[in-house]
N, C-alpha and C positions, 0 to 999 in steps of 0.2 A: 795453671799445675793441676795434676792429676792426683787424686788418692786412690790409685788402682789396687784395691785390696785383693783383687783376683788374679794377681800376678804370680801366685805360688799354688802348690798342689802337693798333697803328701803322697802321691802315688807316681809320681813323675820323677825320674832321676836325670839329672844334667851334671855337666863339670862344675867344679866350685868357681864362683865368679872371680875373675882376676883380681889380684890384690891392688894392683893401681886403679882397676875399676872402681873397687870399694873405697878405697882412700880418695879419690877423685870426689866422691860425695861427702866427705868428712865435715866441710865448712858449712854445707846446706844442711846436713844432719845436726850438726852442733846447733845451728840457728834455731832450728826447729825444737831440739830439746829444751833450749834455754827459753824459748817461748812458752812451752808447755809447764815447766818446773820453776821458772824464775830464779835459778840459783846456779851459778857457773860450776861449781864443784859437782853438783847433781846431774847436771847436764853433761859434763865432761864423762862422769860415771856411766850414763845411759848410752852416750855414743860408744864408749868402748865395749860396754856388755854386748851392744846391738852387733857390733863387728864380730865379737866373738861367737854370738849366736848365729850370725849370718853364715860364718865358716861352718858351724856344726851342722845347720840346717840347709846346706847347699843342695841336697838332693830334692828339697822342696821347691827350689826355685826353677821354674819352667824357662825362663829367658825370654819370653814372647811379651812381658810387660815391662813397665819401668823399674829398673833397679832401685832407684831413689823410693819409688812409692812403696816397694817391698820393704826396704830398710825403714821407712817412716812408720809403716804398719807395725813392724817388729819393736820399734822404739816405743811407740804408742802404748802397746799392749804391756812391755816391760813398765813404763811410767805407771800404767794402771794398777799393775800388780805391787807396786811399791808405795801407791799412794795410801795414806792413812788418814782418817779424820782426825783433826787437831782441835784443841780446845777453843782455838782462834777461828776456826771454820764457821763460816754462817750457815744456818738451817735453812734450807730452801722453804719449807713449809711456813716458816715464821715470817720470812719476807714477803711471801706471796700473800699471807694474810693481812699483812700491814697494807700491802699496796691495794687489796680490794675494799679498805675503808676510805670512804669519800674524804675523812678528815685527814688522812695522812698526807705529809708534805715535808718538804726539806727548806732550809735556809739557802736560797739561790747564790747570795753573795759569798756565804762561806763555801758551798760547793764549788762555785767557779774558782775560788782561790784554791782549794785542795786539787781539783782537777789539773790547774795549771802546774802544780808541784809534782814532779816525777816520783819522788819518794813516796809521797801520799799515795799517788796512783797505783804504785807498785805495791804498796803496803796493803790496800784495800783489794788489789787483785789476787794477792796470794791467799785471801781470806775466803775466796769462793771455792766450792767443793770442785775437784780436779775435773770431773766430767764437764761442768759448766765452764770452768776456767779455760778449758781447752778450746771450746767452741768461740768464745769470746775473743781468745787470742788469735785463733786461727782466722776467724771471720773479720774482725775490726783492725787487727794488726797486719797479719800476713795476708789478708784480702782473698782467702779462700772463698769459693761459693758455698752456699749451705749444703748443696748435693755433695760435694767433694767431701766435706766434713762427715756427712751422714754415712757416706762409703766408708770412710776412716773408721769412724766408731761403730760401723756396722748397726746403724739403727735406721728407722724410717725417715724420710724428709718431714714429715710433720714434727716427729720426735727432736729433730734437730733444730728445728725452728722453735720449739718451745724451749729447748735448752739455751739457745740464744736469747731469747725474751727474758727467760728467768735470769740467765747470767748477768744480763746487762742490768736488771732490777737490783739484784744483790749488789753489784758494783756500786750502784748509787748508794744504796742504803749502807754498805760499808765505809764509803767514805763519809756520809752523815754520821755514823757512829763512832767516827774516830776521834772526836773532841775530848772525851773524857779520858782516853788513853794518853792523847798528846799532852793535856793539861798536867798529868801525872809525870811525865818526862820533860816538862818545860826546863829549859836550860841544861839537860843532861846530854853530854856529847855523845855521838853515835847511837844509831838504833839498837834495839835490844837484839834482834836477829843477828845484825852485822857483830856486834861485841861477843854473842854467844858463839859465833863461828870462829873468833879469834881465840876463844879461851883456851882451846886445847893447846896451840902453838904457844900462848902465854904461859900456861903450866910448864911447858919443856923449854922456856926461854928462847924461842925460836922467832920471836917478832922483833922487827926493828924497833928502835928506841921511841920514834914518835908514835907508832900504833900502839906499842905497850902503854905509853903514857896516857894515850886516848882511852883504851880499855880500862885502866885504872881509874881515870876520871868517870867513866860511866858506870863503873862498879860503886864507886863513893857516893854517887847522887840516883841511882836507879833503884826504886822500890821492889822490884822483882828479881833482879838478877843476881845479888850477892848470895842468897841461899842455895841457888843452882850451882854458882861457881864453888862455894863451900863444899856441897857434895861431890863436885867433880873432883875436887882437890882430895877429899877424903878418900873416895873411892879409888883414886889413882895411887895413894900412898899404901891404901889396905892391899890393892891387888899385888904390890911389889912382894907382900908377905907371903903370897900363894906360890911364889916361883919354886920348883922342885930341881935342884941342879942334877939329880940322879935319873930324872926322866929321860928315856930316849925313844925315838920313833918306832913303833913295832915293825919287825922285820916283813911281815906280809903287807902291811900299809905302804911301807917304802918301795916293795916290788910292785905294788899296783901303781903308785905314783910314777915310777920309772917307765912302767908300760904306757900309762898316758902321755907321757912327754916324749917316748920313742916314737908313739904312733903319730902323734902331731908332727914330729920331725920327717917322717916318712911320707906324710899326705901332701 
């Protein structure tokens, strides 16, 4: 596979890539997005937004390179734009400092058990900073060559190799540090992120009975999720008070929106 980031140019105009040609790459693009963000909903959003951007930026596509590579580059850049450092994210410098110490090690039996557990491995993977997680996912899961990853990320080959080395180290350290978090959640059904992803539908009464019951059981036993849930409910209820039934869309804005829609329809 080729990460051909040179397949587009800002000063070359061509016809819009045919819709069927774009959609033909949908599955491959979704798999690529899912590998990067490890979340089906986020991956779907990225693919959709990539298609929108591809249509908007079609004059930049020369057509002399791989369309899929061009789309992947676009999606990768969108994912970077949206990536934000979270409190769960591992700090690169801290991990490398630990690995520099001759005394640093891990429990091999415990690590082997966690590596064999897909949920544990996924949980550790999403704690890697995005740039490093991307390299590990593309190289070790998707079997990309380091040079291809360097081209995609627009970095040098040595920099890509360093990211792969650091990413693998961080993954092991993340697996090793999961013991305390898992101990606090012993016996609690559903992982925190899974429960939090369902909370919005739970508030709206849109979950099936079994999933709703599992979310409730998680909230009953989790030490961290109940305050977040309470805040979501409080904000949801307070927002309803802000509705102004007399508000109408400004005529100038309505006219601009119709212009955009009409322009899209004619293109």
